C-alpha positions in Angstrom: 24.6 19.1 4.5 22.3 16.7 2.7 18.8 17.7 1.6 16.0 15.7 3.3 12.8 14.1 2.0 9.8 13.7 4.3 7.8 10.5 3.9 5.2 9.7 6.5 6.9 12.2 8.8 10.2 10.4 8.6 13.2 12.5 7.4 15.3 10.6 4.9 18.5 11.7 3.3 17.8 12.9 -0.3 21.0 12.3 -2.2 22.3 10.6 -5.3 24.1 7.2 -5.1 27.4 9.0 -5.8 26.9 11.5 -3.0 25.8 8.7 -0.6 28.9 6.8 -1.5 31.1 9.8 -0.8 29.6 10.0 2.7 30.1 6.3 3.3 33.7 6.5 2.1 34.3 9.3 4.7 32.7 7.1 7.4 35.1 4.3 6.5 38.0 6.6 7.3 36.9 7.4 10.8 37.5 5.5 14.1 34.0 6.1 15.6 31.0 4.0 14.5 28.8 5.6 11.9 25.3 4.1 11.1 23.7 3.8 7.7 20.3 2.3 7.1 18.4 1.5 3.9 14.8 2.3 4.5 12.0 0.3 2.8 8.3 0.8 2.6 7.9 -1.9 5.2 10.2 0.0 7.5 8.2 3.2 7.1 4.9 1.5 7.7 6.1 -0.2 10.9 7.8 3.0 12.1 4.4 4.7 12.0 2.8 2.0 14.1 5.5 1.8 16.8 5.7 4.6 19.4 9.0 6.5 19.2 10.5 4.5 16.3 10.3 7.5 13.8 12.5 9.5 16.1 14.8 6.5 16.7 15.2 6.0 13.0 16.3 9.6 12.5 19.0 9.2 15.1 21.0 7.1 12.6 23.6 9.0 10.7 22.5 8.3 7.1 19.0 7.2 6.2 18.6 6.2 2.5 15.5 5.2 0.6 15.5 1.7 -0.6 12.2 1.4 -2.6 11.0 3.1 -5.7 7.7 3.7 -4.0 9.5 6.0 -1.5 10.9 8.1 -4.3 7.5 8.4 -5.8 5.9 9.3 -2.5 8.6 12.1 -2.1 7.7 13.3 -5.6 11.2 12.7 -6.9 11.0 12.4 -10.7 14.6 12.9 -11.7 15.4 10.1 -14.2 18.9 9.6 -12.9 17.6 8.9 -9.4 14.9 6.6 -10.6 17.5 4.6 -12.7 19.8 4.4 -9.7 17.1 2.9 -7.6 16.1 0.4 -10.3 19.7 -0.6 -10.8 20.5 -0.5 -7.0 23.5 1.5 -7.9 24.3 2.6 -4.4 24.6 -1.0 -3.1 26.8 -1.9 -6.1 29.1 1.1 -5.3 29.3 0.2 -1.6 30.2 -3.4 -2.4 32.7 -2.3 -5.0 34.3 -0.1 -2.5 34.6 -2.9 0.0 36.0 -5.2 -2.7 38.6 -2.7 -3.9 39.8 -1.9 -0.4 39.7 -5.5 0.7 37.5 -4.5 3.7 36.8 -6.9 6.5 33.1 -7.5 7.0 30.9 -9.2 9.6 27.4 -10.3 8.6 24.5 -10.2 11.0 21.4 -11.8 9.6 17.8 -12.7 10.7 18.5 -16.4 10.0 21.4 -18.7 9.2 20.0 -19.3 5.8 19.8 -15.7 4.9 23.3 -15.1 6.3 24.8 -18.0 4.3 23.1 -16.8 1.1 24.5 -13.3 1.5 28.0 -14.6 2.4 28.0 -16.8 -0.7 26.9 -14.0 -2.9 29.6 -11.6 -1.7 32.3 -14.4 -2.1 31.2 -15.0 -5.7 30.6 -11.4 -6.9 33.1 -9.4 -4.7 35.9 -11.7 -3.9 38.0 -8.9 -2.5 35.6 -8.5 0.5 36.9 -10.5 3.5 33.9 -11.9 5.3 35.3 -12.5 8.8 32.2 -14.0 10.2 28.4 -14.4 10.1 25.9 -14.7 12.9 22.1 -15.1 13.1 20.8 -12.6 15.6 18.0 -13.7 18.0 15.0 -11.4 18.5 16.0 -10.6 22.1 19.1 -9.4 24.0 20.3 -12.8 25.0 23.3 -12.9 22.7 24.2 -9.2 22.5 27.5 -9.6 24.4 28.6 -12.7 22.5 27.8 -11.1 19.1 29.6 -7.9 20.1 32.7 -9.9 21.1 32.7 -11.8 17.8 32.5 -8.6 15.8 35.2 -6.9 17.9 37.4 -10.0 17.8 37.4 -9.9 14.0 38.6 -6.3 13.9 36.2 -5.6 11.1 35.7 -2.4 9.1 32.0 -2.8 8.7 29.0 -4.8 10.0 26.4 -5.6 7.3 23.0 -6.2 8.9 20.2 -8.0 7.1 17.3 -8.2 9.6 13.7 -7.1 10.0 12.8 -3.7 11.3 12.9 -2.8 14.2 14.9 -5.8 15.3 17.9 -4.6 13.2 17.8 -1.0 14.5 17.2 -2.0 18.1 20.3 -4.1 18.1 22.6 -1.3 17.0 20.9 1.1 19.5 21.7 -1.3 22.3 25.3 -2.2 21.2 26.6 0.9 19.4 28.9 2.0 22.2 30.4 -1.5 22.5 30.9 -2.2 18.8 34.5 -1.5 17.6 34.0 -1.0 13.9 33.8 2.0 11.5 30.4 1.5 10.0 27.1 -0.3 10.6 25.3 -0.9 7.3 21.7 -1.8 7.9 20.2 -3.2 4.7 17.0 -4.8 6.0 15.9 -7.2 3.3 16.9 -4.8 0.4 20.1 -6.8 0.1 18.2 -10.1 -0.3 16.7 -9.1 -3.7 20.0 -7.6 -4.7 21.9 -10.8 -4.0 19.2 -13.1 -5.5 18.4 -10.9 -8.5 15.0 -9.3 -8.8 12.2 -11.6 -9.9 8.4 -11.3 -10.3 7.9 -11.5 -6.6 10.1 -8.4 -6.0 8.1 -6.5 -8.7 4.8 -7.6 -7.1 6.1 -6.5 -3.7 7.1 -3.1 -5.0 3.7 -2.7 -6.7 1.9 -3.5 -3.5 4.2 -1.3 -1.5 3.4 1.7 -3.7 -0.3 1.1 -3.2 0.0 0.8 0.5 2.3 3.8 0.9 0.0 6.0 -1.2 -2.9 4.9 1.0 -1.0 5.7 4.2 0.1 9.1 2.9 -3.5 10.0 2.1 -4.4 8.9 5.7 -1.6 11.0 7.1 -2.7 14.0 5.0 -6.3 13.6 6.2 -5.1 13.4 9.8 -3.1 16.6 9.4 -6.1 18.4 7.7 -8.4 17.4 10.6 -5.7 18.6 13.1 -5.2 21.9 11.4 -8.9 22.5 11.1 -9.3 21.8 14.8 -6.4 24.1 15.6 -7.9 26.8 13.4 -11.3 26.5 15.2 -9.6 26.6 18.6 -7.5 29.6 17.6 -10.7 31.4 16.3 -12.4 30.8 19.6 -9.4 32.1 21.5 -9.2 35.2 19.3 -12.9 35.8 19.8 -12.6 35.5 23.5 -9.6 38.0 23.5 -11.7 40.4 21.3 -14.7 40.3 23.6 -12.6 40.6 26.7 -11.1 43.7 25.3 -14.5 45.1 24.4 -15.8 44.4 27.9 -12.7 46.0 29.4 -13.3 49.2 27.3 -17.0 49.2 28.2 -16.3 48.8 31.9 -13.6 51.5 31.8 -16.1 53.9 30.2 -18.7 53.1 32.8 -16.2 53.8 35.6 -15.3 57.1 34.0 -19.0 58.1 33.9 -19.5 57.2 37.5 -16.6 59.4 38.6 -18.1 62.3 36.6 
C-alpha cells in the first residue's frame, strides 16, 4: 500500500519514481483499465474550485505529483525525491518501458498541434514506441464514441492523454468502461515541458506555482482554524447545556424528595 501526501485536501500517492514504475509495470500486465494521473499545481488549484472534483481525482488508481511546488507543500525534503522531480525521472522510466517493450500507444491531446509535437518527440527519442494514432479531443462529449472506437480499433496498450484539467479526467470518467486498453496515462501539460525541454518559462511557471500554492495552503489552514474554533465553541455550549441540565435535574429531584417528606 502506498503512503499518501495531502495537499489542499487531495490525497496523492507518495512514492519514488522506481516504486511508481513498479506499479505502472503491474498495470501494463493486466487486462482491465488502470488510470494514472500526473497532478500539477494548476490541477490542484482548479480541483479546489470545482465541486466534487477532489473526490473524482482520488477515484483514479494512481495520483502522482508533477510539480516541485507540490513536494514542497507536502514538506518532502528527501534529496532523491527532489532530484527525481527535477529530472522528471518517472516520465523517462515510463517511456523507456514503453520503448523497450514496443508498446502500442494512442495519444489524446488538447489540440492537433500539441498531439503532433508529442508524437514527433516520442518517434525521435523513443523509436520503439508504436504510436498507433493521435486525436485532438473536443471539450464536450460529441466525439466520445468515435474516439473510443479509434482507440479500441488500434488494440493499444496505453492511452497517453495531454489535456487540461478537468477536461482530461472527465473524458476517462465517461469512457472508462468502453476503453479497451491496459492503462490511461493522464499527463496534463507535464509532458509538454518534458518533450520541449525546460526553459525559462517553465522555471517562471514553477516559481509562480509555488507562490500560489503556498498562499492557497495558508487560506486552507485559516479556514480549518476558523472551522475548528467554531466547532470548539459549539461543543462548549453543548457541554455547558448538558452540565446545567444535569444540575437542574438533581435540584428538581431533591425538591421532589423534600415534598414527599
